[in-house]
N, C-alpha and C positions, 0 to 999 in steps of 0.2 A: 781490515786487510785491503779492501779496494782503494782506500785513500793512500796507503803505502805504495801500492803499485803505480798509481798515477803520479805520485811525487818522484819516484825513481825514473820513470819515463821522461819526465820533464827535465831532470838533471842531465840525462844522457843526450837529450836533444839539444840542450844548451851548450854542452861540450862540443858537439859536432858542429854546430853553427859557428862557434868561436874559431875552430881550426880552419874552416873554409874562409872566413872573412880575413883572418891574418895571413894565411898562405905563405908564411915566411919560414923557410927551412933553416932556422938558426937554433942551435941546441940550447943556447942559454935562454932564449925566449921560450923555446919549447919547454925547457925545464921549468921556467917560471910559470908558464901556463899550466904545466903538469902539476906544479905545487899548488897553484890556485885551484886547479881542478880537484886535486886531492883534498884540499881544504874544503872545497864545496861539497865533495863527496862525504867528508867527515861531518860537515854540517847537516848535509842531507840525511846521512846515516843516523845522526843524532835525532834529527827531526823525525825521521822515519821511525826510529826506535820509540820516540815519544808518542808518535801517532799510534804505533802498534800497541804500546803499553796502554794508551788511552782506549784503543779499540778493544783490547782484551778486557780492560776494566769495565768498559761500557757493556761488552757482551756478558761479563760476569754479573754486572749489576742488572742487566736486562734479564739474564737467566734467573737471578735471585728474585727479581721483581715478578717475573712470570711465575716462578715457583710459589712465591708468597701469594700472588694474585690467584693462582690455581688453587692453593690451599684455602684461601679465603672464600673462593667461589664454591669449593667442595663443602666447606663448613656451612656456607650460606645455604647451599642446596640441601645439606643434611637437616639444617634447621627448618628450611622450608618444607622438607619431606616430613620431619617429625611433627611440625605444627599442624598440617592437615590431619595426620594420624591421631594426634591428641585431640584435635577438634572433633574428629570423627568418633573417637571413643567417648568424648564428653557428650556428643550429640546422641550416641546410642544409649548412654546412661540416662540422659534427660528424657529420651523417648520412652525407655523402659519405665521410668518413674511416672511419666505422664500416662502411659498405657495402664499401669496398675491403678493409678488414681481414677482414670477414666472408667476402667472396669468396675471399680467399687461404686462410683457414682452411678454407672449404668445399672448395676445390680439393685442399688437402692431405688433408683427411678423406676426400674422394671417392677420391683416389689410393690411400689406405691401404685403404679399404673395398672397392675394386674390385680391389686387388692390382696396380695399374699400377706398373711400374718407371719411376722418374723420373730415375735417374742411374746411371752406371757408372764405377767407378774401377779403375785397373790399378796394379800395382806398378812397372811401367815403361812408357814410351811410345816409347822409341827403343832399338834394339838392333843391334849389329854382330856378325855370326857368320861363321865360316869354313864353307865348303861341307861339308855333312854334319853340322854341329853342330845341337843342339836347344836350345830355351829356351821356357819357358812362363810367361806372366805370371799372377799371381793376380788373380782378378776379384772385385770387391765391388759388388753391386747394392743400390740404395736405392729405397724404404724397406726396412728389415729385415723388415717385416710382409708384403711382397709374397710371395704363395704360389708364383708361377711365376717362377723365376729361371733358366729355361733359356737357354742361349747359342747363338747362331748365328755361326760363324766363317767368314770368307772371306779370300782373298788376291787382290790386284789382279793378280798375275802369278805363277802357280804354277811357271813355269820358273826363278824366282828364289827364292821361298820358298813352302813349302806349310804348311798349318795343319790340324790334325785337329779333331774335334768337341769336344775338351777344351781346345783353345787351345794345343797344343804346336806351336811353330813350328820347321820344319825348313829349314835353308839348303840350297838346291839349286844355283843358278848365280849367277855374279857379277852384281851390279847392285843396284838399290834397288826396293822395292815397299812397299805398305801392307797390313797385316793388320788387318782390322776385326772387332770383336765387336759383335753387336747383341742386344738383348733379344728373345726369341721372343714374349713377351707384348706388348712395345711396340717394334716394329721400327725406329721413328724414333729411339730412344734407343741411341746407339752410343759406342764408344771406339775409338781407332786406335793402332796401333803402327807406327812407321816402321822398316822393316827394311833393313839394308845387309848384303850378302853379299860376302865377299872370297874370292878363289880359295884353295883349300886346296892346299898343295904336294903334288904326287904324285897328286892325284885328277883323274879325267877325266870331265867332264860333256858330253854331246852331246844337244842338244835338251832340256836340263834333266834328263836322265836320267844317273844315276851308272853308269858302265860298269866292269865287271870281267869280262874274258874273257882269252883267250890272248894277245891283242895289248896290252890295257891292264891294268896291274897297280895294286894298292893299296899304300900304304906299310906297312911292317911295324908301325909304331906306330899305325896307324889302327884304333881299337878302339871303335866307337860303340855296340855292343850291339844288341839287337833294336830296330828302329824302332817307336816307339809307334803311329804311324798304321797301319803294316803289321799290327801285332799286333791292333789294334782291328778292322781290316778282316777279318782271318782269323776273329776271334771272331764277327763278324756272319755270315760265310759258314758257319761251323760251326753256328751257331744255325739258319740257314735249312735246312741239310742235315738237321739233327736233326728238324725239322718234317716232312721228307720221309721220315723213318724211316731215315736214313743216318747213318753214323758216320765223321767225318773228324777227324783230330788231327795234331798236329805231332810228327814223330819226330826232326827235327833242325832247329834254327833258326840263331842266330848262332854263328859259329866265329871265333875269333881267328886271327891269323897263325900263332902258335905251334902251336895245335891242328891247323890244316890242314897244317902242315909235318910233324907226327908222323903224321897220317893218310895223307898222300900217300906218305911213306917206307914205311909198312907195305904199301900197295898195290903199290909198286914191288918190294918184296921178294917179294911173293906172285905178281904177274903179270908183272913186268918193266916197264920204263919206258914203252915204246911202248904197251903195252896199258893200263897205268895211266892214261896221258894221255887215253885215250878216255872214261874214266868218272870220273876224279878230277882236280881242279884242283891245279896247283902252288901252293905258298904265295904269297899276294899276288894270285892270279888267281881266287880263289873268290868267287862271288856271296854265299856265306854270310857273308863278312867285311863285306859292306855292311850287314848287318842287315835286308835287304829280301827275303831268300829263305827258303823253308821246304821241307823234305822232309816229305811226308805219309805216314801209315800205313806200309805195308810198302815198304821201299826195295828193290823188286824189280820186274822187268818184269811179273810176274803182277798187279800192281796195275792194269794197263791193262784187265784182264778183269773188274773189279769194277763194281758199280752206283755206288759212290762216285766212281770215276774218270769214268764216263760223265757223271754229274751235274756234277762239278767242271769238266770240259772244256767243258761247255755253258754254265755259269753263272759261272765264276770271274771273267770280265771285268767282270761286274756289280758286283763288290766291289773291282776295281782290280788283279786278278792276270792273268797269262798263263801258259800252259804254256811254260816257258822253252826246253826242249830237245825239240821235237816230233819225231814220227816222220818219217823221211826228211830230217832237217835237219842231220845230222852234218857234211856237207861244208861247211856255212856256219857253224854254231855251234862246231864243233870237238869236240862231245861227242855220244855215242850217245844214243839215245832214252831220256828219263827222264820217264815219266808222273807220277811222284811229286813232281817238282821244279817249284815255282811261284815266280814273281817278282812283287813288287809294283811297279806303275808309277803307281798312282792311277787312278781310274775313267775319266777322260777319255782319257788316253793308252792305257790298256789296251783300251778299246773301239776306238780307232783301229787299234791293232795287230791286234786280233782280227778286225775287219772287213776288214783288208787281206789276211789269210791268210798273212802273211809272218812270218819269224822276226824277232827284235829286230834282229839284224845287218842283215838285208835292209831292214827298215823304216828304219833309221838310215843305211844305206849305208856300213857299216864291215865290217871283216873280223875274224877271230878265229884268229890263228896265232902260235905261239911263234916268237921270233926265232932260236932254235937248237934 
C-alpha cells in the first residue's frame, strides 16, 4: 500500500509540472495534454493496481508464511516440550530400576557384612525311621561368609523323635513329627524335616521311653551302639563335674546282646543264677543294649560314698539322666542298688522322674519280672 501511494503522488506532481512549463492556454494542446495525462493515469492506475495486487499477494504470502512458521514453531516447541518430559520419565524409570538394584545389592552386602544367615539347606527333608534308628541331615547355611553358623534344633514331639544339638534325629515312638533347625544368628531362618517313625519289631516304648528290664526284652539283633545324644549329655555333665574339681568317667557303655550273654553266664558260674539275676541282666534285658545307659567310675557299692556320686545324684537330671537302680528299689526294679548306673531319658523326662521320687517302673506304671 505504501508503494501505491508513492506512485500516485509522483504522477500528480508530474502533471502539475507539465502545466506550468507549457503555460499555453490552447484547448487543443490542453486536450492533448489531458489525453496524455489520462493515458499516464491509466498506466499509473494499471501499475498501481499491479503494485496493489503484488502487495496483497505479498501480504497474503507473508501471513501464510508467518502462519506456517508459527505452526512449525509451535510444533517444534511441543516436540521440545514432550522430549524433556519423555526424557524425564525415562530418567525416573531408570532411576527406579537402579534404586531397586542398588537396594538388593545393599541388602546382600549388608547381610554379608553383618554375618546374617539368609538361608538353610539340608541333604534331606523327609525321613522314615524305625524306633531306635538314627539319622542326621547335613546342614549348609548361606552366605558362606556368615561368621556365626550355629544351629538350634527342636522336635515338635519328642515322644516320636528326638534331636540333639548336632541334628542327630532319633526315632522314639510311632507317629509323625517335624524336626526344625534354625540359625542361632537369624532365628527366623529355618529348615524342616518331616519325620515318620515306624514300630520296630521287638522293641517296647512306653511314654516315648525305650524299655529294657526283666519284663521287656530287646531283640538279639538290636545293635544301635552308644546313643549320640546320651553321649553328648554325659560329656556335658562330665565337664561340669570337672569344674567342681570332680572326676567322673564311663566304665561301661553300650553292650551288644552277645557281649551281655557272655557276661551273664560268667556271673551265673560265679554266683549262681538267682544271685546273678540280682545284679546282672540276662541277654536282651540289659539297658546297656539300648545305648542309653552308662556305668560310671568304680562299679562297686563303694562309689556311693564318693563326692562324685553325691554330685551326680543331685545334678544328673539336669543333663537328662536318672539313677536307674536307686537304694531300696530292688523290689520294683528287680535289681539291687547300683549307684554307678545311670540311664538317659532326656532333660524333660528326667526332671519329671527325679521330681516324682519314683523309680522308672513306678513312674511308668510297669513291672520288672522274668517270666520264668
